[in-house]
N, C-alpha and C positions, 0 to 999 in steps of 0.2 A: 230281283231275280226273277226272269221269265221263265215261266217253266214251259209253256207250249209255243213258243215262236215259230220253230221250224221243228218238224217231227222228222228226225233222221233214220231212225230204224225202225223196221215193224217185224214184231214178233207174231210167230204163228208156231201153235203148240198143238200137235194131233195127239188127243187121249189115247191112249193104249188099245190097240186093235179094233180102233172104230174109224167111222169116215167124218165125225165132226172136229171142226177146228175152231180155236179162238184166235182173233186176229186184234192186235192193236198196236199202233204206233209207240214206240219209247219216246219218253220226252228226252230231249237234246241235252248231253252231256251225263248221262246217265249210264252206268256199266254194271254187268252181273256182279253180283256180289254171293250169292248163295243159289245152289241147285241141290234137289234131293228127291228121289219118289222110289216107288216100288210098283207093284201091281195096280195096286187100289188109290194111292196118292201121288202126287207130284206137287212140289213147291218151287217155285223161281223167284229170286228176289234182287231187285237192283238200286244202287244208290248213286247219287252223284260221284264224279270222278274225284277220287282223293277221300273218300270216305268210306266206311265198312259197315257191315251188316248189325255190328257191335257199338259203332259210333257214328251216327246219322243226324243228319237235320230233316231229309225227306227220304221216304223208301217206298218204291213200289214193289207190289207181293202179288203174285198169280198163283193161284191152288186150283187144282184140277183131281176132284173126288171121283172115284168110281161109284157113283150113284146116280142112278138114273130119277128123271122127274121129280126132284126134290123139290117142297115149295120154297122159294127164295124169303118168303117172310118168316116161314118158321125156321128156316137156318138162320136168319137175323136173330128172331127171338133167343134161340141156343146161343148164338155167338155172344149178344148182349148178356146173358145170364152169365157167361165166363168171363166176360169183363166186369161186371159188376160184383162176382166174387173175389177177382184177384183186384181191383181198384173200387174199393168203397165209395168213393165221390166220383165216379162214373158217371157219364150223361151219353143219352145216345136218342137218336131218332129216326125212323122210315120216313125218307124224303119222296120216293117214288116206287110205286108197284104198277107194272102192266107187262107189255110184250112187245119184244124187238125182234124182227126177223122170226115171227112165229113162237118164239121161245119166252116162257114166264121170267120176267128181270125184276130186280129191288135194287133200289140205291139207298143207302144210309149213311150216317154219321156215327160216329163212336168218339168219346174224348175221356181220357184220363189226365187228370191235372197231374199225376205223379207216377208214372208206370215203374211199378216196382221191380220189373225185368231189367229196366235202362236208368232208373232214377231221373228221368226227364218227363217232359209233360208230353202228349201225345195226341193228336187230333187227326183221325182218319176217315176217310171217303172209302165206302166199298160198295161194288156192285157185284150182285151175285146173278147169274143166269142159270138156269134149270134146262139143261140140254135132253136130248132122248136117251143118251148114253152115259153122261157125265154130268157132275156139277161143278160150275167154273165160279171163281170169286177172283176180282183184280181190286187191290186196295192200295189208295194213295195216302200215305200218313205222312204226317208233319210232327216236328218235335217242336210245338207249339201249343200256349194255352188258348183255350177258346175264343178270349179277347183279341188276340194277336192273329188272329185267322179275317183277313179283310175281305172285302168285295171281290179283290183281284185275284186272290187264292180260290174262293168260293166259284167265281167264272171260269178259272183255268181247269180246276179240276172236274167241274161239271162238263166240259168242252172235252176234257180227255176222257172222262168214263162215257159220255157219249159215243165214243168213236170204238169202244170196245163191241166187239161182236163175235157171235158164234154161228156158225154156218155148217152146212153140210151139201158137199156135193152129191151125194147120193140120194138125197131128197131137194132137188133144185125146186120143185113146185111149192114146197112150204118154208126151206131153208137155204136158199140159193147163197152163194158165195159169189160177191161182187169184184 
C-alpha cells in the first residue's frame, strides 16, 4: 500500500485564539475518525477508509496543546515515559532535533510489541513542533511489529512528517506561511 502517492486533502488547524496554524496534506484514502477538544487541548484522528479508531492498520493523529515554547525533546521524554509505563517492552528513539520555519522541532519513533489498549503491535513516528502559542504533535502510527516496518514505510513516513509545518501570518519575517 502506498501511503503518500498523491496527497489529496490539506489539513489546516488554527489553534484557539491565536494566529499560528499547522498545515499538512492528509494521506490519500484517510478519513476523519475522531475529534475532540476544549480551550487547552485539541485532538483529531484519521484512519484509512473502512477502518475505525478502535480497529485500525494505520492512524494519523494531530494534537494541539495550549502550551507555549515547550521543548520538543522534553515532551518526547515525557511521552516515552508514559509508553514505557503502559508497555514494558517499549522502545523509542529521538531521530531528529532542529528548527523548521524557525520553530523548535523533534521527530522520534516509539514502538510497543503489544499495545495494551488495542492488543496490537504499534510502531509510531511523531513530530513535535513548539510554537509560540501552542505545542503541536502529528503522529503516524502503524499496527506493525518493528521488524515489519520496511524502508518504504520509513521513507514514506519521513516524507509525510517533513511536510508538516507550523506558520504564523502575523510574524511573516520569522514564521511565514507559504
